[in-house]
C-alpha positions as CSV (number, residue, x, y, z in Angstrom):
1,M,14.0,-46.6,-35.7
2,N,10.6,-48.0,-34.7
3,G,8.8,-45.4,-36.9
4,L,10.5,-46.7,-40.0
5,R,9.4,-50.3,-39.2
6,H,5.9,-49.1,-38.7
7,I,5.9,-47.2,-42.0
8,A,7.2,-50.3,-43.7
9,M,4.4,-52.4,-42.2
10,V,1.7,-49.9,-43.4
11,I,3.1,-49.8,-47.0
12,L,3.3,-53.5,-47.3
13,L,-0.2,-54.0,-46.0
14,A,-1.6,-51.4,-48.4
15,I,0.3,-52.7,-51.4
16,G,-0.8,-56.3,-50.6
17,M,-4.5,-55.2,-50.4
18,S,-4.2,-53.3,-53.6
19,R,-2.7,-56.3,-55.4
20,L,-5.4,-58.6,-54.0
21,C,-8.1,-56.3,-55.4
22,S,-6.7,-55.2,-58.7
23,G,-3.5,-57.0,-59.6
24,S,0.0,-55.5,-59.7
25,D,0.9,-52.3,-61.4
26,T,2.5,-52.8,-64.8
27,G,3.2,-49.2,-65.6
28,E,6.7,-47.8,-65.9
29,Q,6.0,-44.7,-63.8
30,R,7.3,-44.9,-60.2
31,T,5.8,-43.1,-57.3
32,I,7.4,-41.3,-54.3
33,V,4.9,-40.9,-51.5
34,T,5.6,-38.1,-48.9
35,T,3.9,-38.1,-45.6
36,F,3.0,-34.4,-45.4
37,Y,3.6,-30.9,-46.7
38,P,7.2,-30.1,-45.8
39,M,8.4,-33.5,-47.0
40,Q,6.4,-33.0,-50.2
41,I,8.0,-29.6,-51.0
42,A,11.5,-31.0,-50.3
43,V,10.9,-34.0,-52.6
44,L,9.4,-31.8,-55.4
45,N,12.7,-29.9,-55.4
46,V,15.0,-33.0,-55.2
47,A,13.1,-35.0,-57.8
48,A,12.4,-32.1,-60.2
49,G,12.6,-33.2,-63.8
50,V,13.5,-36.8,-63.1
51,E,11.9,-38.9,-65.8
52,G,9.2,-41.4,-64.8
53,I,8.9,-40.1,-61.3
54,R,5.7,-38.8,-59.7
55,V,5.3,-37.4,-56.2
56,L,2.1,-38.1,-54.2
57,N,1.5,-36.6,-50.8
58,L,-0.3,-38.7,-48.0
59,A,-1.9,-36.0,-45.8
60,A,-3.7,-33.2,-47.6
61,P,-1.6,-30.0,-47.8
62,S,-4.2,-28.2,-45.5
63,T,-3.8,-30.8,-42.7
64,G,-1.2,-29.2,-40.6
65,C,0.9,-31.1,-38.1
66,L,0.3,-34.8,-37.9
67,H,0.2,-35.1,-34.1
68,D,-3.2,-36.9,-33.9
69,Y,-3.6,-37.8,-37.5
70,Q,-5.5,-40.9,-38.5
71,L,-5.0,-42.7,-41.8
72,T,-8.0,-42.4,-44.2
73,P,-9.1,-44.7,-47.0
74,R,-7.6,-42.2,-49.4
75,D,-4.3,-42.5,-47.5
76,R,-4.3,-46.2,-47.8
77,A,-5.0,-45.9,-51.6
78,T,-2.1,-43.5,-51.9
79,L,0.2,-45.9,-50.0
80,S,-0.8,-48.7,-52.3
81,K,0.9,-46.8,-55.1
82,A,4.1,-46.1,-53.3
83,D,7.5,-47.4,-54.5
84,V,9.3,-45.4,-51.8
85,V,8.1,-43.3,-48.9
86,V,9.8,-40.1,-47.6
87,A,8.9,-39.5,-43.9
88,N,9.9,-36.7,-41.5
89,G,10.5,-39.3,-38.8
90,A,11.4,-38.3,-35.2
91,G,7.9,-39.5,-34.1
92,M,5.9,-37.2,-36.4
93,E,4.2,-40.0,-38.2
94,S,3.1,-41.9,-35.1
95,F,-0.3,-42.6,-36.7
96,L,1.4,-45.2,-38.8
97,K,1.9,-47.4,-35.7
98,E,-1.8,-48.2,-35.7
99,V,-1.6,-50.3,-38.8
100,G,-0.4,-53.6,-40.1
101,Q,1.9,-56.5,-39.9
102,G,4.7,-57.1,-42.5
103,R,8.3,-57.2,-43.3
104,S,10.9,-54.5,-43.2
105,E,12.3,-54.4,-46.8
106,V,10.1,-51.6,-48.1
107,N,12.0,-48.5,-49.3
108,V,11.5,-45.8,-46.7
109,I,13.6,-42.7,-46.3
110,D,13.7,-41.2,-42.8
111,A,14.6,-37.6,-43.1
112,S,15.4,-37.3,-39.4
113,A,18.2,-39.8,-39.5
114,G,21.4,-38.6,-37.8
115,I,19.9,-35.3,-36.5
116,H,20.2,-34.5,-32.8
117,L,16.6,-34.3,-31.5
118,L,15.4,-31.9,-28.8
119,I,13.1,-32.9,-26.0
120,T,10.3,-30.5,-25.2
121,G,7.4,-31.1,-22.8
122,G,8.9,-34.4,-22.0
123,E,8.7,-35.7,-25.5
124,T,10.9,-35.8,-28.6
125,N,10.2,-32.8,-30.7
126,S,9.7,-33.7,-34.4
127,H,9.5,-30.2,-36.0
128,L,13.0,-30.4,-37.5
129,W,12.1,-28.8,-40.8
130,V,11.2,-25.4,-39.2
131,S,15.0,-24.9,-38.6
132,P,16.7,-24.2,-41.9
133,S,19.9,-25.9,-40.7
134,R,18.1,-29.1,-39.7
135,H,16.0,-29.0,-42.9
136,I,19.2,-28.9,-44.9
137,Q,20.2,-32.1,-43.1
138,Q,16.8,-33.6,-44.0
139,V,17.2,-32.7,-47.6
140,Q,20.7,-34.3,-47.6
141,S,19.1,-37.5,-46.3
142,I,16.4,-37.4,-48.9
143,V,18.9,-36.9,-51.7
144,E,21.0,-39.9,-50.7
145,G,18.0,-42.0,-50.0
146,L,16.5,-41.4,-53.4
147,A,19.9,-41.9,-55.1
148,K,20.3,-45.2,-53.4
149,W,16.7,-46.3,-54.3
150,D,17.0,-45.1,-57.9
151,P,20.7,-45.3,-58.8
152,G,19.9,-44.7,-62.5
153,H,18.9,-41.1,-61.7
154,A,21.3,-40.6,-58.7
155,Q,23.2,-37.8,-60.4
156,Q,20.0,-35.9,-61.1
157,Y,18.8,-36.2,-57.4
158,R,22.3,-35.0,-56.3
159,D,22.4,-32.1,-58.7
160,N,18.9,-31.0,-57.7
161,G,19.8,-31.4,-54.1
162,R,23.0,-29.3,-54.4
163,R,21.0,-26.5,-56.0
164,Y,18.3,-26.6,-53.4
165,I,20.7,-26.8,-50.5
166,R,22.7,-23.9,-51.9
167,D,19.5,-21.8,-51.8
168,L,18.6,-23.0,-48.3
169,E,22.1,-22.1,-47.1
170,S,21.6,-18.6,-48.5
171,L,18.2,-18.3,-46.8
172,K,19.8,-19.5,-43.5
173,V,22.5,-16.8,-43.7
174,K,19.9,-14.1,-44.6
175,M,17.8,-15.1,-41.6
176,A,20.7,-15.2,-39.2
177,A,21.8,-11.8,-40.2
178,G,18.3,-10.5,-40.0
179,L,17.8,-11.7,-36.4
180,K,21.3,-11.1,-35.1
181,D,20.6,-7.6,-33.7
182,V,17.0,-8.0,-32.5
183,K,16.6,-6.7,-28.9
184,V,13.9,-9.0,-27.7
185,R,14.7,-12.7,-27.5
186,D,11.8,-14.1,-25.3
187,I,8.7,-15.2,-27.2
188,V,5.5,-17.2,-26.6
189,T,4.4,-19.5,-29.4
190,L,1.1,-21.3,-30.1
191,H,2.5,-24.8,-29.8
192,E,5.9,-26.7,-29.7
193,A,6.7,-26.1,-33.4
194,F,9.6,-23.7,-32.9
195,P,12.2,-25.1,-30.5
196,Y,14.6,-26.0,-33.3
197,F,14.0,-22.6,-35.0
198,A,14.6,-20.8,-31.7
199,D,17.7,-22.8,-31.0
200,E,19.2,-21.9,-34.4
201,F,18.5,-18.2,-34.2
202,G,19.1,-17.5,-30.5
203,L,15.5,-17.0,-29.4
204,R,13.9,-18.4,-26.2
205,V,10.4,-19.9,-26.1
206,V,9.3,-19.1,-22.6
207,A,5.9,-20.7,-22.9
208,V,3.5,-22.3,-25.4
209,I,-0.2,-21.6,-25.5
210,E,-1.3,-25.1,-26.6
211,R,0.7,-28.2,-25.9
212,E,-1.2,-29.8,-28.8
213,P,-2.5,-27.6,-31.6
214,G,-6.3,-27.2,-31.3
215,A,-6.4,-28.1,-27.6
216,E,-7.1,-24.7,-26.0
217,P,-5.7,-24.1,-22.5
218,S,-8.0,-24.3,-19.5
219,A,-8.8,-21.3,-17.4
220,G,-6.0,-22.2,-14.9
221,E,-3.5,-22.7,-17.7
222,L,-4.5,-19.3,-19.2
223,A,-3.9,-17.7,-15.9
224,T,-0.4,-19.3,-15.7
225,L,0.4,-18.1,-19.2
226,I,-0.7,-14.6,-18.4
227,R,1.5,-14.6,-15.3
228,T,4.5,-16.0,-17.3
229,V,4.1,-13.3,-20.0
230,R,4.0,-10.5,-17.4
231,E,6.9,-11.9,-15.3
232,N,9.2,-12.3,-18.3
233,G,8.2,-9.1,-20.0
234,V,7.2,-10.9,-23.1
235,R,6.2,-8.6,-25.9
236,A,5.4,-11.0,-28.7
237,L,2.8,-13.8,-28.8
238,F,3.0,-15.8,-32.0
239,V,0.0,-17.6,-33.4
240,E,0.0,-19.9,-36.4
241,P,-2.2,-19.4,-39.6
242,Q,-3.5,-23.0,-39.4
243,Y,-5.0,-22.7,-35.9
244,S,-7.4,-20.7,-33.7
245,V,-6.1,-17.5,-32.2
246,K,-8.8,-17.3,-29.5
247,A,-6.5,-18.2,-26.5
248,A,-3.7,-15.9,-27.7
249,E,-6.2,-13.0,-28.0
250,T,-7.2,-13.5,-24.4
251,I,-3.5,-13.3,-23.3
252,N,-3.1,-10.3,-25.5
253,R,-5.9,-8.5,-23.9
254,A,-4.7,-9.3,-20.4
255,T,-1.0,-8.4,-21.0
256,G,-0.7,-6.0,-23.9
257,A,1.8,-8.3,-25.6
258,G,1.5,-8.0,-29.4
259,L,0.0,-10.7,-31.6
260,Y,2.1,-11.9,-34.5
261,T,2.1,-14.8,-36.9
262,L,4.7,-17.5,-37.4
263,D,4.1,-20.2,-40.0
264,P,5.4,-23.6,-39.1
265,M,5.3,-24.6,-42.8
266,V,2.8,-27.5,-42.3
267,S,0.4,-26.4,-45.0
268,G,0.3,-24.2,-48.1
269,P,0.5,-24.1,-51.9
270,V,2.2,-27.0,-53.6
271,E,5.1,-25.1,-55.2
272,T,8.9,-25.6,-55.1
273,K,9.6,-22.2,-53.6
274,A,7.2,-22.6,-50.7
275,Y,9.8,-23.0,-48.0
276,F,11.6,-19.8,-49.0
277,K,8.3,-17.8,-49.1
278,V,7.2,-19.0,-45.7
279,M,10.5,-18.4,-44.0
280,T,11.0,-15.0,-45.6
281,R,7.6,-14.0,-44.2
282,N,8.5,-15.4,-40.8
283,L,11.7,-13.4,-40.8
284,A,9.8,-10.1,-41.6
285,E,7.3,-10.9,-38.9
286,L,10.0,-11.6,-36.3
287,Q,11.8,-8.4,-37.1
288,R,8.6,-6.5,-36.8
289,A,7.7,-8.1,-33.4
290,L,11.2,-8.1,-31.8
291,K,12.7,-4.8,-32.9
């Protein structure tokens, strides 16, 4: 896909600049660069314990979604160290289109490969990882991509991947059971982070408060949202811990719909169990909101 070609261009440009300035790296350690937090956590699990491998993350773990992200000098320095890049794909890393000319033989793993993509708001939705089932597919792509890139450690990647996917499957079953009998299915979310999640668990996102996170709705848009909440009898407004709750609080005051938090897993502590912790909290919050 075009996103992969652009990523390859960026890496080649960064590597070329690094070599011009400081010479080629003669160390034995090899570096996997992930584009942002959910890819970082997945790779930390898949590459756990593999000798000679380090994982660097491009965007800071506090960045959030990469919708309008711009590469920084630090990012370019990180890319210059990359032996392989793991990207979410599906248009999430669109900032990489801004940079570079180059060839296409750089090792890039597109975690969205082969996954059916949803269209929301007239655009491809890239928030695949928020759905446990889609994230399992992403992890499978990462496992096979790393095994192909580093065949000497292929069995370790596959063994790690099997263990991680087994735990993700258990989480998926737990969440499906926990949401099976909730009475309320209509929700309003902060932005378009949850269509894949809603699709998996039988929820309906009737409106989003901000089409792009951080872009608060106008007065007219707020009035429309308030009307939508009232007409659909929506009882739950879901904000995200990474973004302002100001607009949601206005809707809450006007409608009485409760305010709750859903975490899209775009930032947080760098630890291998992060996905399970976030999704377990999301399940508890959904049960509390939709009972």
